MARMIPA-599643 format. One line per 8 residues: number of its first residue (from 1); for each residue x negated, y, z negated of N, C-alpha, C. Coordinates in steps of 0.2 Angstrom, whole numbers. Each point is the difference from the previous one (the first is absolute). Layout:
<recs>
NUM> X:Y:Z:X:Y:Z:X:Y:Z; ... $
</recs>
This chain:
<recs>
1> -4:-6:-1:4:6:1:-4:5:1; 0:7:3:-2:6:1:1:5:-6; -5:4:-1:0:3:-4:8:5:1; 0:4:4:4:3:1:8:-5:-2; 0:-7:2:7:-3:-3:-1:0:-6; -5:-2:-6:1:0:-6:2:6:-3; -4:5:3:4:9:-4:9:0:3; -1:-2:5:11:-2:3:3:-3:-8 $
9> -4:-7:2:4:-3:-6:0:4:-9; -4:2:1:-1:3:-6:4:6:-1; 2:5:5:5:4:-2:6:-2:0; 1:-4:6:7:-5:0:2:-3:-7; -5:0:-4:2:-2:-6:2:3:-6; -1:8:2:1:4:-4:7:1:-1; 1:1:-6:8:6:-1:-3:8:-2; 7:3:2:0:10:-3:2:2:-6 $
17> -1:2:-2:2:3:-8:7:2:-1; 3:5:8:3:1:0:5:0:6; 6:1:1:5:-3:4:-2:6:6; -3:6:-2:-1:7:6:-8:-5:5; -3:-3:-7:-4:-5:6:1:-4:4; 4:-3:-3:3:-7:4:2:2:8; 4:7:0:2:3:7:-5:3:1; -4:3:-1:-10:1:2:-2:-5:4 $
25> 0:-5:-1:-4:-6:0:4:-3:7; 6:-1:-1:6:-1:5:-2:3:8; -1:7:-3:3:6:5:-10:-1:4; -4:-1:-2:-8:0:2:1:-8:5; 3:-5:-2:-1:-5:3:5:-1:6; 7:3:-1:3:1:6:-2:4:6; -4:5:-2:-1:7:4:-5:-2:4; -6:-2:-3:-5:-4:4:0:-7:0 $
33> 6:-3:1:0:-6:3:2:-3:7; 2:-5:3:0:2:7:4:5:5; 6:0:-3:7:6:1:3:2:-3; 2:6:1:6:5:-6:4:3:2; 4:-2:4:6:3:2:6:-2:3; 5:2:1:6:-4:3:1:-6:3; -8:1:7:2:-6:1:-6:-5:-2; -2:1:-8:-3:-7:-5:-1:5:-3 $
41> 1:-5:-6:-6:0:-5:-2:-5:-2; -7:-1:2:-4:-6:1:-9:-1:-3; -1:-5:-5:-5:-1:-2:-2:-5:3; -7:0:0:-4:-8:-1:-7:0:-1; -1:-5:-3:-8:-1:-4:-1:-8:0; -6:0:-2:-2:-9:-1:0:-2:-6; 0:6:-5:1:-3:-7:9:-1:-3; 0:-7:-3:7:0:-1:2:4:-8 $
49> -6:0:-2:1:5:-7:3:7:1; -3:2:6:2:7:1:7:2:4; 1:-6:4:8:0:3:3:-2:-5; 0:-3:-4:4:-2:-5:2:6:-6; -7:2:0:3:8:-5:3:4:3; 1:1:7:0:6:6:9:-1:-2; 2:-7:1:6:-2:0:6:3:-5; -6:-4:-6:3:2:-7:1:6:0 $
57> -3:4:3:-1:7:-4:7:1:7; -1:1:5:7:3:4:8:-1:-4; -2:-7:-2:7:-1:-2:1:5:-8; -4:-1:-2:-1:4:-8:3:9:1; -4:2:4:-2:7:4:7:3:3; 1:-4:4:4:1:5:8:-3:2; 0:-6:-5:7:-1:-2:1:-7:9; -5:-1:2:1:-4:6:-2:-7:-1 $
65> 2:-4:6:-6:-8:-1:-2:-1:5; -5:0:0:-5:1:9:-2:-10:0; 0:2:8:-2:-7:2:-10:-2:-2; 1:-6:-3:-9:-1:-1:0:-5:6; -3:-1:3:-5:-4:6:-3:-4:-2; -1:-7:-2:-7:-1:-1:-4:-4:6; -7:0:2:-2:-3:6:0:-9:-2; 0:-3:4:1:-7:-1:-6:-4:-5 $
73> 4:-5:-3:-4:-2:-4:-6:-3:0; -1:-4:7:-6:-4:2:-7:5:5; 2:8:-2:-4:5:5:1:7:-5; -7:1:0:0:8:-3:3:6:5; 5:4:-3:2:6:4:3:4:-4; 3:4:3:4:6:-5:6:1:-2; 1:3:-4:6:-1:-4:4:7:3; 5:3:1:4:1:3:5:4:-5 $
81> 1:6:-2:6:4:-5:2:3:5; 7:2:2:3:1:3:10:2:-4; 0:8:3:7:2:-4:4:-1:7; 7:-6:-3:6:0:6:3:8:2; 1:-1:4:1:8:5:7:5:-4; 3:-5:-2:7:3:-4:-2:5:-7; -6:-2:-2:-1:4:-8:-9:5:3; 1:-1:5:-9:5:3:2:5:-2 $
89> 5:3:1:1:7:0:1:2:-9; 2:-3:-5:0:-1:-7:-10:0:0; -1:-4:0:-9:0:1:-3:5:1; 1:4:5:-3:6:2:3:5:-4; 6:0:1:3:8:-6:-2:-1:-7; -3:-6:-5:-1:0:-6:-7:2:0; -2:2:5:-7:3:1:1:7:4; 4:2:-1:0:7:4:0:-1:7 $
97> 1:-5:4:1:2:9:5:-4:0; 3:3:8:7:0:4:-1:-5:4; -8:-1:3:0:-5:5:0:4:6; 1:6:2:-1:4:4:-5:5:1; -3:0:-4:-9:5:0:-4:-2:6; -2:5:2:-4:-1:7:-7:-2:-1; -2:0:-5:-7:-3:-5:1:-1:-6; -5:-4:0:4:-5:-10:-8:5:-3 $
105> 3:2:-4:-5:6:-7:1:-4:-9; -2:2:-3:0:-3:-6:4:5:-3; 5:-1:-4:5:2:-2:-3:0:-8; -2:6:-5:-3:2:-3:6:0:-7; 6:2:2:5:-2:-4:-1:-6:-5; -1:-8:3:-2:-4:-3:-4:-3:-4; -2:6:-1:-7:-2:-3:4:5:-7; 1:-4:-4:4:5:-7:-4:1:-5 $
113> -5:-7:-4:-3:3:-5:-8:1:1; -6:-1:-4:-7:2:1:-2:-7:3; 3:-4:-3:-4:-8:2:3:-1:7; 6:1:4:1:-3:6:-3:2:3; -4:5:4:-4:-1:3:-4:-5:3; -5:-1:-6:-1:-9:-1:4:-4:2; 3:-3:-3:8:-3:4:1:1:3; 1:3:6:0:3:8:-5:-1:3 $
121> -6:1:-3:-6:-2:2:-3:-9:1; 2:-3:-5:0:-6:-1:7:-4:6; 5:4:1:4:-4:4:-4:2:9; -2:6:-1:-4:0:7:-4:-4:2; -6:-3:-4:-5:-4:-1:3:-6:3; 5:-2:-3:3:-8:-1:2:-2:7; 1:7:2:4:1:7:-4:-1:7; -6:5:-1:-4:2:6:-8:2:-3 $
129> 0:-3:-5:-8:1:-3:-4:-5:2; -6:0:1:-6:-5:-3:-5:3:-2; -5:-6:-2:-5:2:-3:-5:-4:3; -7:2:1:-8:-3:2:-3:-5:-7; 1:-6:2:-5:-2:-5:-7:2:-2; 0:4:-8:-5:5:0:-8:-7:0; 1:-4:-2:-6:-4:2:-3:3:7; 3:0:5:-2:2:8:1:10:0 $
137> 4:3:-3:2:6:2:5:3:-5; -2:7:0:6:5:-4:4:3:4; 6:-3:4:6:3:3:7:-2:-2; 5:4:-2:7:-2:-3:3:6:5; 6:-2:2:3:6:8:9:-5:1; 4:5:-1:6:-2:3:1:2:7; 3:-4:3:2:0:7:5:2:0; 1:6:5:10:4:0:-1:0:6 $
145> 9:2:3:0:-1:7:3:5:3; 0:5:-6:4:8:1:-7:5:-2; -3:3:6:-3:5:-1:2:6:-9; 7:0:2:2:6:-6:-1:-2:-8; 2:-9:2:0:-3:-7:-8:1:-3; -3:-4:5:-8:1:-1:-2:7:-4; 3:5:3:-4:6:-2:4:1:-8; 9:-3:-1:1:2:-7:-2:-4:-5 $
153> -4:-6:3:-4:-5:-5:-6:3:-1; -3:5:6:-8:2:-3:2:7:-5; 8:1:1:-2:4:-6:3:-1:-6; 2:-6:0:3:-2:-8:-7:-3:-3; -4:-2:4:-7:-4:-1:-4:5:-3; 0:7:2:-4:5:1:3:1:-8; 7:4:-2:0:2:-6:0:-6:-6; -3:-7:3:1:-3:-7:-10:-1:0 $
161> -3:2:4:-8:2:-1:-3:-5:5; 3:-1:4:-5:-3:7:1:3:6; -7:0:2:-2:2:6:1:-4:8; 6:-1:-1:0:-5:6:-2:3:8; -1:-3:3:-1:0:8:3:-2:5; 5:0:6:2:-1:4:-4:-2:6; 3:-7:3:-2:1:8:7:-5:5; -1:1:6:3:-3:2:-2:-10:1 $
169> 4:-5:1:-3:-6:2:7:-5:2; -1:-4:5:8:-1:4:3:2:-1; 4:7:1:5:3:0:1:1:-6; -3:0:-6:3:1:-8:-4:5:-3; 0:6:-4:-3:3:-2:-4:-5:-6; -7:1:0:-3:-3:-7:-2:7:-6; 4:-4:-7:-1:7:-5:-5:-4:-3; -7:1:-2:-8:-4:-3:-2:3:-4 $
177> -3:-2:-5:-8:4:-3:-4:-7:-1; -5:3:0:-5:-6:0:-6:0:-5; 1:7:-5:-4:0:-7:3:-4:-4; -4:-5:-4:1:-4:-3:1:2:-6; 0:6:-3:4:2:-7:8:2:2; 0:4:9:7:2:-2:4:-7:2; -2:-7:1:5:-5:1:0:-4:-7; -6:1:-6:1:-2:-6:7:3:-1 $
185> 1:7:1:3:6:-4:6:-4:4; 3:-1:6:4:-1:4:2:-7:-3; -2:-5:1:3:-6:-6:4:-1:-6; -7:6:-4:4:0:-6:6:4:-1; 1:5:6:6:5:-1:6:-7:2; -1:-1:5:3:-7:3:4:-5:-6; -2:-1:-5:-2:-4:-4:-6:-8:1; -2:0:3:-2:-8:3:-8:3:-3 $
193> -1:-2:-7:-4:1:-6:-6:-5:2; 2:-6:1:-4:-7:0:-6:1:6; 5:3:6:-3:2:7:-6:6:-1; 1:3:-4:-3:10:-3:-8:-4:-3; 2:-5:-5:-6:-2:-4:-4:-4:3; 3:-4:6:-5:-5:4:-3:5:3; 1:4:2:-1:6:7:-7:2:-4; 1:3:-4:-6:3:-7:-5:-6:-1 $
201> 3:-7:-1:-8:-2:-2:-1:-4:6; 1:1:8:-2:0:4:-6:5:4; 1:5:-2:-4:5:-3:-6:1:-3; 3:-4:-6:-4:0:-5:-8:-4:4; 3:-7:2:-4:-5:3:-5:3:5; 5:4:5:-4:1:5:-5:6:0; 1:4:-7:-5:5:-1:-7:-3:-4; 2:-8:-4:-7:-2:-3:-3:-3:3 $
209> 5:-2:8:-6:-2:5:-2:5:5; 2:6:1:-5:4:4:-7:1:-5; 2:2:-8:-4:2:-1:-8:-5:2; 7:-5:-6:-8:-7:0:-3:2:8; 3:-2:7:-5:0:4:-4:6:1; 2:8:-3:-3:3:4:-6:2:-5; 1:-6:-7:-5:1:-4:-5:-4:4; -1:-6:2:-3:-5:4:-3:4:6 $
217> 5:3:5:-2:4:4:-6:5:-1; 0:0:-5:-4:6:-2:-8:-2:-2; 3:-5:-4:-6:-5:-2:-5:-2:4; 4:-3:7:-4:-3:5:-1:5:4; -1:8:1:-2:3:2:-5:2:-3; -2:1:-7:-5:2:-5:-4:-4:3; 3:-8:-2:-6:-4:2:-2:-1:4; 1:3:7:-2:-2:7:-5:8:0 $
225> 1:4:-4:-5:5:0:-4:-1:-5; -1:-3:-2:-6:-2:-6:-4:-6:5; 3:-5:4:-6:-3:2:-2:3:7; 4:6:3:-2:3:4:-6:4:-4; -2:4:-6:-5:4:-1:-5:-5:-1; 3:-7:-4:-6:-6:-2:-4:-1:7; 2:-1:5:-4:-2:5:-6:5:2; 4:6:2:-4:5:-1:-7:1:-4 $
233> 1:-1:-6:-3:1:-4:-4:-7:0; 0:-7:1:-2:-6:-1:-7:3:5; 5:1:6:-6:2:8:-4:4:-1; 2:7:-5:-7:4:-2:-5:-3:-2; 2:-4:-6:-6:-5:-4:-4:-4:4; 1:-2:5:-4:-6:4:-3:3:4; 1:8:2:-5:2:5:-2:3:-6; 2:1:-4:-9:2:-4:-4:-4:-2 $
241> 2:-5:0:-4:-7:-3:-2:-1:6; 2:1:6:-5:-3:5:-4:6:2; 2:4:-1:-8:6:2:-3:1:-4; 0:4:-8:-4:-1:-5:-3:-5:-3; 7:-3:-4:0:-4:-4:4:4:-4; 4:-4:-6:4:3:-6:-4:0:-4; -7:-1:1:-3:2:-7:-2:8:1; 2:1:5:-4:7:2:6:6:-4 $
249> 6:-2:-3:5:3:-3:-3:-1:-8; 4:8:-4:-1:-1:-5:5:-6:-2; -2:-1:-6:3:-6:-5:8:-1:-1; 2:5:-2:5:2:3:5:-2:5; -3:3:4:4:-2:8:-2:-8:0; -5:-3:-1:-1:-6:3:6:-5:-3; 0:1:-7:6:-3:-3:4:-1:3; 3:6:2:8:0:3:1:-2:7 $
257> -8:2:5:2:-3:5:-3:-9:1; -2:-6:-4:2:-3:-4:8:-3:-3; 3:4:0:6:-2:-4:5:2:5; -1:3:4:5:1:7:0:-3:4; -8:-4:1:-2:-8:5:5:-6:-2; -2:0:-6:4:-5:-6:9:0:-1; -1:5:0:9:1:-1:3:6:6; 1:-3:7:1:4:3:9:1:1 $
265> 5:-3:-5:6:3:-2:2:5:-7; -8:-1:-2:2:5:-7:1:7:1; 8:3:-3:0:6:1:-6:4:-5; 1:8:1:-7:5:-4:2:-2:-8; 5:-1:-1:1:-1:-8:-3:-6:-1; 1:-6:3:-4:-5:1:-7:-2:-3; -2:5:5:-9:0:2:-3:3:-6; 3:5:-2:0:5:-5:1:-5:-8 $
273> 3:-3:-1:-1:-5:-6:-2:-5:-1; -6:-3:7:-5:-7:0:-8:6:0; 0:8:-1:-6:2:-1:-2:0:-7; -5:0:-2:-4:2:-3:-4:6:-2; 4:5:-4:4:-1:-4:7:1:4; 5:-3:-1:7:3:5:0:7:1; 2:2:6:1:9:2:10:0:4; 0:6:-2:6:1:3:1:-1:8 $
281> 7:-1:3:-1:1:6:-2:6:5; 2:4:-2:-4:9:2:-8:-4:0; -3:-2:-3:-6:-1:-1:-2:-9:7; 3:-2:-1:-1:-6:5:1:4:7; 5:5:-1:2:3:7:-7:3:1; 0:6:-4:-7:5:2:-7:-5:3; -3:-7:-4:-5:-4:2:3:-2:7; 4:-2:0:0:-2:7:-1:4:5 $
289> 3:4:-1:-2:7:6:-6:1:1; -4:0:-6:-8:1:1:-3:-4:5; 4:-5:-1:-3:-9:4:1:2:6; 6:2:2:4:0:7:-6:5:3; 0:6:-4:-4:7:2:-9:-2:3; -1:-6:-5:-8:-3:2:0:-4:7; 7:-3:0:-1:-4:7:2:4:5; 3:5:-1:0:3:9:-6:5:1 $
297> -3:2:-7:-7:2:2:-4:-4:4; -1:-7:-3:-4:-7:4:3:-1:10 $
</recs>
């Protein structure tokens, strides 16, 4: 089961605290469903729990008996909730629509209390929402068939603190946002607490993994630099040994030359610790520069 399906199952199982929020959620599910007009009030979904919830809400809020068509038992398919023709006007009127509107718009009068916008958004997501698995990407969207309705949804999301964008895709208007924090907040607002916590956990794991990879890459880069520098230093020591012999060098440089040849993978700090007496990293670096200068002169 997909991450998006899990969220819809979680949302479909929620109950509203007040009757007005039941109305708002039903309105969100109906208006963003497959059709919402006198010619048809129809809703389709792959999720049985969501279809059952919508049918129950229609019955409670509108006082109608919707038809719930289930897919064949032996194969997956769509659940279809439809309102009989003789009561469609009643359903539309319950949400302030007459059925003769030129374009479908959001009727704000249905959102009665402070919690109603969240309930409405929950219904809209159940009808036309989707979310990408956070393991792959951060993306939450609403697929809306009408331009003005998509604008109304974007405005409502803005009032709730979300910076939604809109793009046209396959004849629909996709209202979406990709910021993980926005998605977390939206899931929390709609009531999908488990999904919001799961997304947070995924983010934490991703962050830890990225930090580990970054540290490993940094360590690898530093090691590469150490090896490259050690090769240059060892070559300088061999050049001095071949031209004038290491005995020609001061004792402090002779000992460091010997250590560098014997320990090509040692860092400056490790070389300094092997000297007698031990010296600092900067001290080792200073002596190696003198060795390189001598080799260069030769």
